[in-house]
C-alpha positions as CSV (number, residue, x, y, z in Angstrom):
1,M,52.7,-61.7,-3.0
2,I,50.4,-60.3,-0.3
3,L,51.5,-60.1,3.3
4,K,48.4,-60.1,5.5
5,E,47.8,-59.7,9.2
6,T,44.4,-59.5,11.0
7,T,44.0,-58.1,14.5
8,D,40.9,-58.2,16.6
9,V,40.2,-54.8,18.0
10,T,37.8,-54.2,20.9
11,A,36.5,-50.9,19.5
12,P,33.9,-50.2,16.8
13,P,35.0,-49.4,13.2
14,D,34.4,-45.7,13.6
15,V,36.8,-45.5,16.5
16,V,39.5,-47.4,14.6
17,Y,39.0,-45.2,11.5
18,R,39.3,-42.1,13.7
19,F,42.6,-43.4,14.9
20,F,43.9,-43.3,11.3
21,E,42.3,-39.8,10.8
22,E,44.3,-38.6,13.8
23,M,47.5,-40.2,12.8
24,E,49.6,-37.1,13.4
25,D,48.7,-37.6,17.1
26,N,48.8,-41.4,17.1
27,Y,51.7,-42.5,15.0
28,V,54.5,-42.5,17.6
29,E,52.2,-44.2,20.2
30,W,51.1,-46.9,17.7
31,H,54.5,-48.6,17.5
32,P,57.9,-48.1,19.2
33,D,59.7,-48.1,15.8
34,H,57.6,-45.1,14.5
35,I,59.4,-41.8,14.6
36,T,57.4,-39.1,12.8
37,F,54.3,-38.6,10.7
38,R,52.9,-35.5,8.9
39,W,50.4,-34.7,6.2
40,T,52.1,-33.1,3.3
41,E,49.1,-32.7,0.8
42,G,45.4,-32.6,1.3
43,A,43.3,-32.2,4.4
44,G,43.9,-35.5,6.1
45,L,42.5,-38.9,5.4
46,E,41.0,-38.5,1.9
47,Q,41.7,-39.8,-1.6
48,G,44.6,-37.9,-3.1
49,A,46.1,-36.8,0.3
50,E,49.8,-37.5,0.9
51,D,51.8,-38.0,4.1
52,Y,55.4,-38.4,5.0
53,F,56.6,-40.8,7.7
54,K,59.8,-42.1,9.3
55,E,60.1,-45.5,10.9
56,Y,62.5,-48.3,11.6
57,I,61.9,-51.5,9.7
58,A,64.3,-54.4,10.5
59,G,66.6,-52.0,12.2
60,E,66.9,-49.7,9.2
61,L,65.6,-46.1,9.1
62,Q,63.0,-45.7,6.4
63,E,61.5,-42.5,5.1
64,K,58.5,-42.6,2.8
65,T,55.8,-40.5,1.3
66,V,52.5,-42.1,0.3
67,R,49.4,-41.1,-1.5
68,F,45.9,-42.3,-0.4
69,V,44.2,-43.8,-3.4
70,E,41.0,-45.2,-1.8
71,V,39.3,-44.1,1.4
72,D,35.9,-45.6,2.5
73,P,35.3,-44.2,6.0
74,D,35.0,-46.8,8.7
75,R,35.7,-49.6,6.2
76,Y,38.8,-49.3,4.0
77,I,42.0,-47.3,3.5
78,E,44.6,-47.9,0.7
79,F,47.7,-45.9,-0.1
80,R,50.7,-46.2,-2.4
81,P,54.2,-45.0,-2.3
82,T,54.9,-41.8,-4.3
83,S,58.4,-43.1,-5.1
84,L,58.5,-45.1,-8.3
85,L,61.3,-47.4,-7.0
86,V,59.5,-48.1,-3.8
87,G,56.2,-48.6,-5.7
88,L,57.9,-51.2,-7.9
89,L,58.8,-53.3,-4.9
90,M,55.7,-52.5,-2.7
91,P,52.8,-51.3,-4.8
92,S,50.3,-50.7,-2.0
93,I,49.3,-51.1,1.6
94,S,45.7,-51.3,2.7
95,F,43.6,-51.6,5.9
96,T,40.2,-53.2,6.0
97,I,38.0,-52.6,9.0
98,E,35.2,-55.2,9.4
99,P,32.7,-55.0,12.2
100,C,32.3,-58.1,14.5
101,P,30.4,-58.7,17.7
102,N,33.2,-57.5,20.1
103,G,34.4,-54.6,18.0
104,C,36.1,-55.1,14.6
105,E,38.8,-56.9,12.7
106,L,41.5,-54.8,11.3
107,T,43.3,-56.4,8.4
108,Q,46.5,-55.0,6.9
109,R,47.6,-56.1,3.5
110,I,50.9,-55.2,2.0
111,K,51.4,-56.1,-1.7
112,V,55.1,-57.0,-2.3
113,R,56.6,-57.9,-5.7
114,T,58.9,-60.9,-5.6
115,G,60.9,-62.4,-8.3
116,P,63.6,-60.6,-10.3
117,I,62.3,-57.1,-9.4
118,G,61.7,-57.9,-5.7
119,A,65.1,-59.6,-5.3
């Protein structure tokens, strides 16, 4: 199953992409449930880089480390959990940035396994 949400952003794709590049500075301001973010491997937003973050999801504190598997500047970012167990339930999360007349559309996709494993 893929959970998908698209948001119209009144900024060009390069500005949105830069927001992700500067996530250490933007993470807490992005959402009130975000607690901390830090790069743990690599030099920022690039394939193979890893980051660690803490956030509340449905009232539960979550701590995750993810690895970036595809990065296409100003267009696409995809990462996967480094934990095998988390990866079984949620194989990947991606952001697609598509230009439009008033800025861009930012689409987040979260792949979630359902059925016996997801239950």
